[in-house]
N, C-alpha and C positions, 0 to 999 in steps of 0.2 A: 341810298343808305350811306351817312357818313361814319366817320371813325367812333364818333362817340355813341351813335346809336347801334352799330354793331358791337361796341364794348357792351352795352347794357344788354342787348340780345345775348351775348355770349354768357353772360352771367344768368340770365333767364335760363338757357339750355343746359348749364351747369348745374342748376339748383333742381332740374327735373322737369323744367318746362317742356312743352310740344308745341311746335310750331301749327301742328295740324288740330289743336285743342283751341277753338274759337273763345271758349269761356275761359280759359287759362290764358289767351291773350289779353283779352278784355281786363282782366284781373291785373295782370302785369302792367298794362299802360295805365291803369287807374292807380296803381300802387306807386309807381315812377312818377306819375303827375302829382301825386300826394306828396311825395317825398320832396319834390322840387320846391312846392310851395312851401315846407318847412325851412329851406335855405334862407341864408340872411339875403336880403335884399338885393346888394350888390353881386353876388353869387348867382342868385335865383336868375336875375336878367341875363346874366353871360350865359348860364347853362341853357335857359329857356331858349335864347336866340340860336343856340347851335344845335338842339335838337330840333327845333322849327326848320332849319336848313337843310336842302335836299343832299345830292352827293358831295360836293364840293365845299368846304367850309373855310372860309378865309378869317383868320385870326385878326387881319387887318381890317377887314371891313366889320368885323363886330366891334373892334376898338372904336373905330370911327362912329358906329352907332351908339355904343354906349358914351361915346364923349358927348353927343348930341343931347342924349337924355340926362346925364349928370350935369351937363353944363361945366364939365371942366375936362382936362385931358386925361384919356387912359390909355395906358401905354400897351402894346401888344404882349409883353412879358406879363404884365397885370392880368389881362385878358386870359393868358394861359394859366396862370396859377388859380385864378377864380374858375375856372372851366374844370380844371384838375381836383381841386377843392371839391367841387359839387359833386364830381363825377365818382370820386373817392367815398364821399358821404353817402350818395345811393347804392353803390355797390356794396358798401357794408351793411346798408338797412336791408338789401335784398339778400345778402348772405346771411344775416342775422335773422330775419324773419322767417327764413326756410332751414336753418338750422335743426339738427335733431335726428333721430333714426326714421328714415323714410318718409320726410315731410316734405312737402313741396307747397308753397302758396298757390302756384299755378296750375296746378293739376285739377280742373274743373271739377269732373266728374268724381274722383275719388275725395278730393278735397271736401266735396258738399257732403259726403257720406260720412266723414269723421265730424263734422261741425255739429251733429246734434245725434248723438248717438243711436245705434239701432240701423243707421244706414237711411235717415230721415234728415230732411232739411224743410224746416216750417211745416211739419206733419205731412210733407211730400215724400215718396219714395224717392231715394237717391236717383241719379242719373246712372246710366250703365255707359261704357266708351261708346258701345253700339249706336246707343240712341242720341249722342251728341254730333251736331253737323259738325261736317269737315271744317277748319279753319283755312285762312288764306294759303296758298301755295307759297314755297319758298321765291318764287318770283313775284309773288304779290306784295312781299314785306315792305316794299317802299310804301304801300298804301297804309300801313301801319302808322308811319310817322308824318304822314302828310296832313299839313294844316292847310285850309283855304286862306289865299293871298290876304294880307292885312290883318290876320286873326292870329292868335296864339293860344296853344291850348294849356298853357302854364301859369300865364298871369296877366 
């Protein structure tokens, strides 16, 4: 897990997310992917490259890849600025989405109970924490960000 992935995961935890809640993690990754898609094209390409990377991210390698894609030179400071802008935008969206008294976008079981009053979601009883399958362990968090080689989850 690289620094940008950890940064988003930290916001997930700060906003009430639980890494043991598989539904909450799925909601989190879907929300992050949707926010990446809303970024400007140049920022989106840089952020998606970084989020698709493993442990070590080299801004120099990202700059070279972007230079090839855009068919013009892209400097390392430009890559850093794009990634910083994109990460701040995503973090802001995560915090804004979960602001308010005891509200968490990523609390799968409890969020489902709030979505359609009376503890029902689409006419079904809301899930209780005991009935939710456990999510990945902390050691499996790298799998959360893993994308098959040659593919991207963001664009």
